[in-house]
ChimeraX commands (.cxc) that place a marker at each C-alpha (Angstrom):
marker #1 position -4.20,-52.68,-235.53 radius 0.5
marker #1 position -5.87,-50.67,-232.75 radius 0.5
marker #1 position -9.68,-50.39,-232.97 radius 0.5
marker #1 position -11.96,-47.57,-231.64 radius 0.5
marker #1 position -14.81,-48.50,-229.65 radius 0.5
marker #1 position -17.92,-46.80,-230.64 radius 0.5
marker #1 position -20.46,-46.11,-227.96 radius 0.5
marker #1 position -24.05,-45.78,-229.02 radius 0.5
marker #1 position -26.96,-45.36,-226.63 radius 0.5
marker #1 position -29.07,-48.35,-227.94 radius 0.5
marker #1 position -32.30,-46.83,-226.02 radius 0.5
marker #1 position -32.28,-43.97,-228.34 radius 0.5
marker #1 position -33.36,-44.14,-231.87 radius 0.5
marker #1 position -30.77,-43.17,-234.68 radius 0.5
marker #1 position -31.18,-39.29,-234.34 radius 0.5
marker #1 position -34.94,-39.48,-234.23 radius 0.5
marker #1 position -35.13,-41.39,-237.65 radius 0.5
marker #1 position -38.20,-43.39,-239.00 radius 0.5
marker #1 position -37.82,-47.04,-238.37 radius 0.5
marker #1 position -37.39,-47.46,-242.39 radius 0.5
marker #1 position -34.39,-45.12,-242.36 radius 0.5
marker #1 position -33.01,-46.58,-239.25 radius 0.5
marker #1 position -33.09,-50.04,-240.91 radius 0.5
marker #1 position -31.66,-48.99,-243.96 radius 0.5
marker #1 position -28.78,-47.28,-242.18 radius 0.5
marker #1 position -28.06,-50.51,-240.15 radius 0.5
marker #1 position -27.94,-52.46,-243.22 radius 0.5
marker #1 position -25.31,-50.01,-245.11 radius 0.5
marker #1 position -23.25,-49.79,-241.96 radius 0.5
marker #1 position -23.06,-53.69,-241.82 radius 0.5
marker #1 position -22.25,-53.95,-245.53 radius 0.5
marker #1 position -19.53,-51.49,-244.67 radius 0.5
marker #1 position -18.05,-53.26,-241.74 radius 0.5
marker #1 position -18.00,-56.21,-243.94 radius 0.5
marker #1 position -16.14,-54.65,-246.91 radius 0.5
marker #1 position -13.65,-53.05,-244.62 radius 0.5
marker #1 position -13.04,-56.17,-242.78 radius 0.5
marker #1 position -12.45,-58.11,-245.91 radius 0.5
marker #1 position -10.18,-55.38,-247.44 radius 0.5
marker #1 position -8.15,-55.77,-244.38 radius 0.5
marker #1 position -7.84,-59.28,-244.61 radius 0.5
marker #1 position -9.42,-60.09,-241.40 radius 0.5
marker #1 position -11.76,-63.11,-240.41 radius 0.5
marker #1 position -14.85,-62.24,-238.38 radius 0.5
marker #1 position -13.01,-64.11,-235.59 radius 0.5
marker #1 position -10.07,-62.02,-235.81 radius 0.5
marker #1 position -11.93,-58.86,-236.10 radius 0.5
marker #1 position -14.15,-59.86,-232.99 radius 0.5
marker #1 position -11.05,-60.62,-230.70 radius 0.5
marker #1 position -9.66,-57.12,-231.47 radius 0.5
marker #1 position -12.94,-55.58,-230.73 radius 0.5
marker #1 position -14.02,-57.47,-227.98 radius 0.5
marker #1 position -17.02,-58.80,-229.65 radius 0.5
marker #1 position -18.97,-62.18,-230.09 radius 0.5
marker #1 position -18.86,-63.58,-233.58 radius 0.5
marker #1 position -22.55,-63.76,-233.82 radius 0.5
marker #1 position -23.02,-60.30,-232.97 radius 0.5
marker #1 position -20.65,-59.24,-235.71 radius 0.5
marker #1 position -22.14,-61.73,-238.13 radius 0.5
marker #1 position -25.57,-60.07,-237.47 radius 0.5
marker #1 position -24.23,-56.55,-237.66 radius 0.5
marker #1 position -22.76,-57.27,-241.18 radius 0.5
marker #1 position -26.28,-58.47,-242.16 radius 0.5
marker #1 position -27.95,-55.55,-240.93 radius 0.5
marker #1 position -29.91,-57.45,-238.07 radius 0.5
marker #1 position -28.04,-55.76,-235.39 radius 0.5
marker #1 position -26.66,-52.41,-234.39 radius 0.5
marker #1 position -23.06,-52.46,-233.02 radius 0.5
marker #1 position -22.78,-50.70,-229.57 radius 0.5
marker link #1:1,2 radius 0.2
marker link #1:2,3 radius 0.2
marker link #1:3,4 radius 0.2
marker link #1:4,5 radius 0.2
marker link #1:5,6 radius 0.2
marker link #1:6,7 radius 0.2
marker link #1:7,8 radius 0.2
marker link #1:8,9 radius 0.2
marker link #1:9,10 radius 0.2
marker link #1:10,11 radius 0.2
marker link #1:11,12 radius 0.2
marker link #1:12,13 radius 0.2
marker link #1:13,14 radius 0.2
marker link #1:14,15 radius 0.2
marker link #1:15,16 radius 0.2
marker link #1:16,17 radius 0.2
marker link #1:17,18 radius 0.2
marker link #1:18,19 radius 0.2
marker link #1:19,20 radius 0.2
marker link #1:20,21 radius 0.2
marker link #1:21,22 radius 0.2
marker link #1:22,23 radius 0.2
marker link #1:23,24 radius 0.2
marker link #1:24,25 radius 0.2
marker link #1:25,26 radius 0.2
marker link #1:26,27 radius 0.2
marker link #1:27,28 radius 0.2
marker link #1:28,29 radius 0.2
marker link #1:29,30 radius 0.2
marker link #1:30,31 radius 0.2
marker link #1:31,32 radius 0.2
marker link #1:32,33 radius 0.2
marker link #1:33,34 radius 0.2
marker link #1:34,35 radius 0.2
marker link #1:35,36 radius 0.2
marker link #1:36,37 radius 0.2
marker link #1:37,38 radius 0.2
marker link #1:38,39 radius 0.2
marker link #1:39,40 radius 0.2
marker link #1:40,41 radius 0.2
marker link #1:41,42 radius 0.2
marker link #1:42,43 radius 0.2
marker link #1:43,44 radius 0.2
marker link #1:44,45 radius 0.2
marker link #1:45,46 radius 0.2
marker link #1:46,47 radius 0.2
marker link #1:47,48 radius 0.2
marker link #1:48,49 radius 0.2
marker link #1:49,50 radius 0.2
marker link #1:50,51 radius 0.2
marker link #1:51,52 radius 0.2
marker link #1:52,53 radius 0.2
marker link #1:53,54 radius 0.2
marker link #1:54,55 radius 0.2
marker link #1:55,56 radius 0.2
marker link #1:56,57 radius 0.2
marker link #1:57,58 radius 0.2
marker link #1:58,59 radius 0.2
marker link #1:59,60 radius 0.2
marker link #1:60,61 radius 0.2
marker link #1:61,62 radius 0.2
marker link #1:62,63 radius 0.2
marker link #1:63,64 radius 0.2
marker link #1:64,65 radius 0.2
marker link #1:65,66 radius 0.2
marker link #1:66,67 radius 0.2
marker link #1:67,68 radius 0.2
marker link #1:68,69 radius 0.2
view
């Protein structure tokens, strides 16, 4: 399984969206990442290894506390 790496400029807001909308999108994306990870039968650790992320970063992203970059 080869994962694409998404590059996001973390200095820019999500296309000029309000903070409330940006937070909502961050939560939705995190939930989707978790759903797809579980559907693929992957643990957080396995996905982190394939993406080159730390497990805490992924856990925070899945909870909507962190934007993956």
